[in-house]
C-alpha atoms as a printed R data frame, in Angstrom:
    type eleno elety resid chain resno       x       y       z
1   ATOM     1    CA   UNK     A     1  -0.043  -0.090  -0.129
2   ATOM     2    CA   UNK     A     2   1.287   3.629  -1.153
3   ATOM     3    CA   UNK     A     3  -0.065   6.552   0.775
4   ATOM     4    CA   UNK     A     4   0.998   9.815  -0.836
5   ATOM     5    CA   UNK     A     5  -0.256  13.342   0.242
6   ATOM     6    CA   UNK     A     6  -1.751  15.815  -2.109
7   ATOM     7    CA   UNK     A     7  -4.009  18.769  -2.307
8   ATOM     8    CA   UNK     A     8  -7.591  18.349  -1.625
9   ATOM     9    CA   UNK     A     9 -10.393  20.006  -4.139
10  ATOM    10    CA   UNK     A    10 -10.991  24.245  -3.177
11  ATOM    11    CA   UNK     A    11 -14.615  24.444  -1.481
12  ATOM    12    CA   UNK     A    12 -17.253  26.530  -3.680
13  ATOM    13    CA   UNK     A    13 -20.090  26.327  -0.745
14  ATOM    14    CA   UNK     A    14 -18.286  29.948   0.714
15  ATOM    15    CA   UNK     A    15 -16.754  27.715   4.003
16  ATOM    16    CA   UNK     A    16 -13.381  28.768   4.397
17  ATOM    17    CA   UNK     A    17 -11.833  25.729   6.116
18  ATOM    18    CA   UNK     A    18  -8.792  27.972   7.484
19  ATOM    19    CA   UNK     A    19 -10.777  30.159   9.051
20  ATOM    20    CA   UNK     A    20 -11.028  27.403  11.792
21  ATOM    21    CA   UNK     A    21  -8.414  25.092  11.529
22  ATOM    22    CA   UNK     A    22  -4.707  24.454   9.481
23  ATOM    23    CA   UNK     A    23  -6.379  22.531   5.877
24  ATOM    24    CA   UNK     A    24  -4.751  18.832   5.883
25  ATOM    25    CA   UNK     A    25  -3.889  17.364   2.464
26  ATOM    26    CA   UNK     A    26  -5.533  14.563   1.524
27  ATOM    27    CA   UNK     A    27  -3.902  10.913   1.834
28  ATOM    28    CA   UNK     A    28  -3.895   9.670  -1.568
29  ATOM    29    CA   UNK     A    29  -4.327   5.486  -0.862
30  ATOM    30    CA   UNK     A    30  -2.784   3.363  -3.425
31  ATOM    31    CA   UNK     A    31  -2.099  -0.370  -3.747
32  ATOM    32    CA   UNK     A    32   1.112  -1.053  -4.552
33  ATOM    33    CA   UNK     A    33   1.142  -2.941  -7.695
34  ATOM    34    CA   UNK     A    34   2.129  -6.793  -7.503
35  ATOM    35    CA   UNK     A    35   3.056  -6.853 -11.245
36  ATOM    36    CA   UNK     A    36  -0.118  -8.737 -12.283
37  ATOM    37    CA   UNK     A    37   0.613 -11.319 -15.262
38  ATOM    38    CA   UNK     A    38  -2.517 -12.056 -16.908
39  ATOM    39    CA   UNK     A    39  -1.297 -14.129 -19.415
40  ATOM    40    CA   UNK     A    40   0.928 -16.286 -17.040
41  ATOM    41    CA   UNK     A    41  -1.958 -16.569 -14.350
42  ATOM    42    CA   UNK     A    42  -4.260 -17.295 -17.739
43  ATOM    43    CA   UNK     A    43  -1.629 -20.578 -18.577
44  ATOM    44    CA   UNK     A    44  -1.184 -21.412 -14.928
45  ATOM    45    CA   UNK     A    45  -5.290 -21.477 -14.505
46  ATOM    46    CA   UNK     A    46  -5.819 -23.921 -17.755
47  ATOM    47    CA   UNK     A    47  -2.593 -26.137 -15.908
48  ATOM    48    CA   UNK     A    48  -4.920 -26.408 -12.647
49  ATOM    49    CA   UNK     A    49  -7.895 -27.165 -14.189
50  ATOM    50    CA   UNK     A    50  -6.156 -29.898 -16.496
51  ATOM    51    CA   UNK     A    51  -4.516 -31.511 -13.690
52  ATOM    52    CA   UNK     A    52  -7.909 -31.329 -12.305
53  ATOM    53    CA   UNK     A    53  -9.157 -33.613 -14.515
54  ATOM    54    CA   UNK     A    54 -11.335 -30.700 -16.210
55  ATOM    55    CA   UNK     A    55 -10.531 -30.482 -20.374
56  ATOM    56    CA   UNK     A    56 -10.439 -26.359 -21.307
57  ATOM    57    CA   UNK     A    57 -10.822 -28.199 -25.186
58  ATOM    58    CA   UNK     A    58 -14.431 -27.422 -25.471
59  ATOM    59    CA   UNK     A    59 -16.278 -24.409 -26.728
60  ATOM    60    CA   UNK     A    60 -17.821 -23.585 -23.406
61  ATOM    61    CA   UNK     A    61 -14.351 -24.145 -21.111
62  ATOM    62    CA   UNK     A    62 -12.057 -22.661 -23.715
63  ATOM    63    CA   UNK     A    63 -12.043 -18.885 -22.595
64  ATOM    64    CA   UNK     A    64 -12.425 -20.165 -18.681
65  ATOM    65    CA   UNK     A    65  -8.864 -20.278 -18.292
66  ATOM    66    CA   UNK     A    66  -8.381 -16.221 -19.080
67  ATOM    67    CA   UNK     A    67 -11.950 -15.438 -17.231
68  ATOM    68    CA   UNK     A    68 -10.482 -17.211 -13.823
69  ATOM    69    CA   UNK     A    69  -7.406 -15.251 -14.243
70  ATOM    70    CA   UNK     A    70  -9.447 -11.861 -14.967
71  ATOM    71    CA   UNK     A    71 -11.883 -12.503 -11.599
72  ATOM    72    CA   UNK     A    72  -8.910 -12.834  -9.626
73  ATOM    73    CA   UNK     A    73  -6.823  -9.760 -10.641
74  ATOM    74    CA   UNK     A    74 -10.003  -8.022 -10.437
75  ATOM    75    CA   UNK     A    75 -10.348  -9.673  -6.453
76  ATOM    76    CA   UNK     A    76  -6.904  -8.029  -5.542
77  ATOM    77    CA   UNK     A    77  -7.108  -4.876  -6.826
78  ATOM    78    CA   UNK     A    78  -8.116  -2.675  -5.117
79  ATOM    79    CA   UNK     A    79  -9.305   0.630  -5.849
80  ATOM    80    CA   UNK     A    80  -7.361   3.832  -5.121
81  ATOM    81    CA   UNK     A    81  -8.965   6.438  -3.367
82  ATOM    82    CA   UNK     A    82  -8.518   9.572  -1.069
83  ATOM    83    CA   UNK     A    83  -8.899   9.955   3.085
84  ATOM    84    CA   UNK     A    84 -10.739  13.038   2.823
85  ATOM    85    CA   UNK     A    85 -10.923  14.348   6.267
86  ATOM    86    CA   UNK     A    86 -12.389  17.778   7.879
87  ATOM    87    CA   UNK     A    87 -12.384  19.938  11.029
88  ATOM    88    CA   UNK     A    88 -14.587  19.094  14.028
89  ATOM    89    CA   UNK     A    89 -15.682  22.542  14.087
90  ATOM    90    CA   UNK     A    90 -18.747  21.732  16.533
91  ATOM    91    CA   UNK     A    91 -16.989  19.121  18.676
92  ATOM    92    CA   UNK     A    92 -18.881  16.233  17.625
93  ATOM    93    CA   UNK     A    93 -18.144  13.879  20.080
94  ATOM    94    CA   UNK     A    94 -21.114  11.233  19.577
95  ATOM    95    CA   UNK     A    95 -20.725   7.330  18.100
96  ATOM    96    CA   UNK     A    96 -20.140   7.795  14.312
97  ATOM    97    CA   UNK     A    97 -21.422   4.384  12.390
98  ATOM    98    CA   UNK     A    98 -21.617   3.295   9.306
99  ATOM    99    CA   UNK     A    99 -23.342  -0.448   9.072
100 ATOM   100    CA   UNK     A   100 -23.869  -2.932   6.643
101 ATOM   101    CA   UNK     A   101 -20.775  -2.153   4.684
102 ATOM   102    CA   UNK     A   102 -20.127  -5.264   2.110
103 ATOM   103    CA   UNK     A   103 -17.446  -7.002   2.510
104 ATOM   104    CA   UNK     A   104 -15.839  -9.576  -0.258
105 ATOM   105    CA   UNK     A   105 -12.172 -11.143   0.417
106 ATOM   106    CA   UNK     A   106 -11.208 -14.372  -0.591
107 ATOM   107    CA   UNK     A   107  -9.786 -16.726   2.235
108 ATOM   108    CA   UNK     A   108  -6.323 -17.302   1.919
109 ATOM   109    CA   UNK     A   109  -6.005 -21.065   2.889
110 ATOM   110    CA   UNK     A   110  -8.582 -22.180  -0.212
111 ATOM   111    CA   UNK     A   111  -8.450 -19.521  -2.032
112 ATOM   112    CA   UNK     A   112 -11.978 -19.576  -2.019
113 ATOM   113    CA   UNK     A   113 -14.663 -16.278  -0.844
114 ATOM   114    CA   UNK     A   114 -16.046 -15.006   2.154
115 ATOM   115    CA   UNK     A   115 -18.788 -12.147   1.627
116 ATOM   116    CA   UNK     A   116 -20.575 -10.543   4.699
117 ATOM   117    CA   UNK     A   117 -20.919  -7.441   5.835
118 ATOM   118    CA   UNK     A   118 -18.748  -4.774   7.964
119 ATOM   119    CA   UNK     A   119 -19.813  -1.860  10.789
120 ATOM   120    CA   UNK     A   120 -17.204   0.303  11.066
121 ATOM   121    CA   UNK     A   121 -17.501   3.212  13.880
122 ATOM   122    CA   UNK     A   122 -15.815   6.252  15.753
123 ATOM   123    CA   UNK     A   123 -15.562   8.888  18.294
124 ATOM   124    CA   UNK     A   124 -14.357  11.545  16.668
125 ATOM   125    CA   UNK     A   125 -11.462  13.938  17.565
126 ATOM   126    CA   UNK     A   126  -9.915  16.766  16.174
127 ATOM   127    CA   UNK     A   127 -11.461  16.005  12.592
128 ATOM   128    CA   UNK     A   128 -13.851  13.984  11.045
129 ATOM   129    CA   UNK     A   129 -14.064  11.160   8.093
130 ATOM   130    CA   UNK     A   130 -16.023  11.412   4.695
131 ATOM   131    CA   UNK     A   131 -18.503   8.520   5.581
132 ATOM   132    CA   UNK     A   132 -17.942   6.904   2.363
133 ATOM   133    CA   UNK     A   133 -13.991   6.202   3.224
134 ATOM   134    CA   UNK     A   134 -15.054   4.192   5.708
135 ATOM   135    CA   UNK     A   135 -16.499   1.628   2.825
136 ATOM   136    CA   UNK     A   136 -13.083   2.543   1.112
137 ATOM   137    CA   UNK     A   137 -10.683   1.295   4.302
138 ATOM   138    CA   UNK     A   138 -12.569  -1.598   4.081
139 ATOM   139    CA   UNK     A   139 -12.506  -2.634   0.640
140 ATOM   140    CA   UNK     A   140  -8.992  -1.744   0.360
141 ATOM   141    CA   UNK     A   141  -7.824  -4.476   3.050
142 ATOM   142    CA   UNK     A   142 -10.383  -6.708   1.510
143 ATOM   143    CA   UNK     A   143  -8.579  -7.042  -2.025
144 ATOM   144    CA   UNK     A   144  -6.446  -9.394  -1.598
145 ATOM   145    CA   UNK     A   145  -5.948 -13.258   0.265
146 ATOM   146    CA   UNK     A   146  -7.001 -12.425   3.866
147 ATOM   147    CA   UNK     A   147  -8.476 -14.283   6.712
148 ATOM   148    CA   UNK     A   148 -11.146 -12.308   8.833
149 ATOM   149    CA   UNK     A   149  -9.621 -11.787  12.390
150 ATOM   150    CA   UNK     A   150  -6.349  -9.841  10.352
151 ATOM   151    CA   UNK     A   151  -8.993  -7.711   7.967
152 ATOM   152    CA   UNK     A   152 -10.833  -6.859  11.161
153 ATOM   153    CA   UNK     A   153  -7.421  -5.711  13.024
154 ATOM   154    CA   UNK     A   154  -6.328  -3.812  10.070
155 ATOM   155    CA   UNK     A   155  -9.352  -1.684   9.212
156 ATOM   156    CA   UNK     A   156  -9.232  -0.725  12.995
157 ATOM   157    CA   UNK     A   157  -5.494  -0.257  13.036
158 ATOM   158    CA   UNK     A   158  -5.674   1.980   9.957
159 ATOM   159    CA   UNK     A   159  -8.532   4.446  11.010
160 ATOM   160    CA   UNK     A   160  -6.835   4.565  14.750
161 ATOM   161    CA   UNK     A   161  -3.769   5.796  13.043
162 ATOM   162    CA   UNK     A   162  -4.707   7.718  10.487
163 ATOM   163    CA   UNK     A   163  -7.812   9.564  11.231
164 ATOM   164    CA   UNK     A   164  -6.374   9.685  15.281
165 ATOM   165    CA   UNK     A   165 -10.222   9.421  16.690
166 ATOM   166    CA   UNK     A   166 -10.669   8.989  20.326
167 ATOM   167    CA   UNK     A   167 -11.986   4.987  19.706
168 ATOM   168    CA   UNK     A   168 -12.703   2.872  16.595
169 ATOM   169    CA   UNK     A   169 -14.666   0.156  16.501
170 ATOM   170    CA   UNK     A   170 -14.990  -2.904  13.601
171 ATOM   171    CA   UNK     A   171 -17.287  -5.679  13.558
172 ATOM   172    CA   UNK     A   172 -17.248  -8.315  10.627
173 ATOM   173    CA   UNK     A   173 -19.228 -10.622   9.794
174 ATOM   174    CA   UNK     A   174 -19.058 -13.271   7.120
175 ATOM   175    CA   UNK     A   175 -20.048 -16.292   5.469
176 ATOM   176    CA   UNK     A   176 -16.562 -18.585   4.409
177 ATOM   177    CA   UNK     A   177 -17.233 -20.698   2.029
178 ATOM   178    CA   UNK     A   178 -14.031 -23.066   2.389
179 ATOM   179    CA   UNK     A   179 -16.350 -23.436   5.442
180 ATOM   180    CA   UNK     A   180 -20.085 -23.946   4.225
181 ATOM   181    CA   UNK     A   181 -19.219 -25.206   0.530
182 ATOM   182    CA   UNK     A   182 -16.268 -27.831   1.470
183 ATOM   183    CA   UNK     A   183 -14.831 -29.239   4.199
184 ATOM   184    CA   UNK     A   184 -17.817 -29.718   7.034
185 ATOM   185    CA   UNK     A   185 -20.140 -28.092   4.585
186 ATOM   186    CA   UNK     A   186 -21.617 -25.976   7.653
187 ATOM   187    CA   UNK     A   187 -24.505 -24.427   4.971
188 ATOM   188    CA   UNK     A   188 -25.624 -21.219   7.042
189 ATOM   189    CA   UNK     A   189 -23.086 -20.753   9.406
190 ATOM   190    CA   UNK     A   190 -21.264 -17.196   9.904
191 ATOM   191    CA   UNK     A   191 -18.359 -15.711  11.741
192 ATOM   192    CA   UNK     A   192 -18.378 -12.519  13.597
193 ATOM   193    CA   UNK     A   193 -15.187 -10.762  15.140
194 ATOM   194    CA   UNK     A   194 -14.312  -7.716  16.468
195 ATOM   195    CA   UNK     A   195 -12.136  -4.918  17.053
196 ATOM   196    CA   UNK     A   196 -11.572  -2.185  19.671
197 ATOM   197    CA   UNK     A   197  -9.705   0.738  20.277
198 ATOM   198    CA   UNK     A   198  -9.898   3.596  22.667
199 ATOM   199    CA   UNK     A   199 -12.610   5.032  24.501
200 ATOM   200    CA   UNK     A   200 -15.023   2.029  22.762
201 ATOM   201    CA   UNK     A   201 -12.737  -0.558  24.496
202 ATOM   202    CA   UNK     A   202 -11.924   0.951  27.713
203 ATOM   203    CA   UNK     A   203 -15.033   3.404  27.845
204 ATOM   204    CA   UNK     A   204 -18.259   0.621  29.216
205 ATOM   205    CA   UNK     A   205 -21.299   2.568  27.782
206 ATOM   206    CA   UNK     A   206 -19.341   3.203  24.464
207 ATOM   207    CA   UNK     A   207 -18.418   0.215  24.434
208 ATOM   208    CA   UNK     A   208 -22.190  -1.434  24.938
209 ATOM   209    CA   UNK     A   209 -23.815   1.211  22.382
210 ATOM   210    CA   UNK     A   210 -21.453   0.463  19.644
211 ATOM   211    CA   UNK     A   211 -22.061  -3.479  20.012
212 ATOM   212    CA   UNK     A   212 -25.645  -2.983  20.663
213 ATOM   213    CA   UNK     A   213 -25.946  -1.042  17.092
214 ATOM   214    CA   UNK     A   214 -24.420  -2.989  15.229
215 ATOM   215    CA   UNK     A   215 -26.456  -6.287  16.843
216 ATOM   216    CA   UNK     A   216 -22.733  -7.696  18.271
217 ATOM   217    CA   UNK     A   217 -24.191  -7.658  21.876
218 ATOM   218    CA   UNK     A   218 -27.446  -9.410  20.998
């Protein structure tokens, strides 16, 4: 991951951020290129299918290795975004929570998908975050081979570092296809993980509010 500060776009609503707080450049978040070689991936996918006894000679399967390569390249390529923050001029100190953010990732043990939802919240400090960026951060860390426990902590730690809030909470609930489609075949099961930092961990009232609003306390 590459993080590059760059100039923010000037506001056009007549509000002068410089009058109340120093301007802070938006943080440009880029995925460090991993040298994707689609041709090599397609060739490897064809060999993989053939090794499993699946012939790709028929018209319907001839393009499958290429589609496999492009699909996994898409799953492993998060979109760049700007972490846009604004001064917390009103001193808002209550919970900000984005619920039911879609999560799609790939289990690093079997390369099968896991899908679900994330609830991401924070107690603001000096700055507040553009709401869509909570979903962007989730996507950024989900677009790679993952385990759910690490994903949950990476999102929370990253927001704590770059936003500097009074607290951060992340809850993820997901269905893992490596558990429901193979092995134990526990159809309908889901896995829930959570990470709480700052006041959302140490203050009982804030912790209870966050867990109740996400449904993790039920």
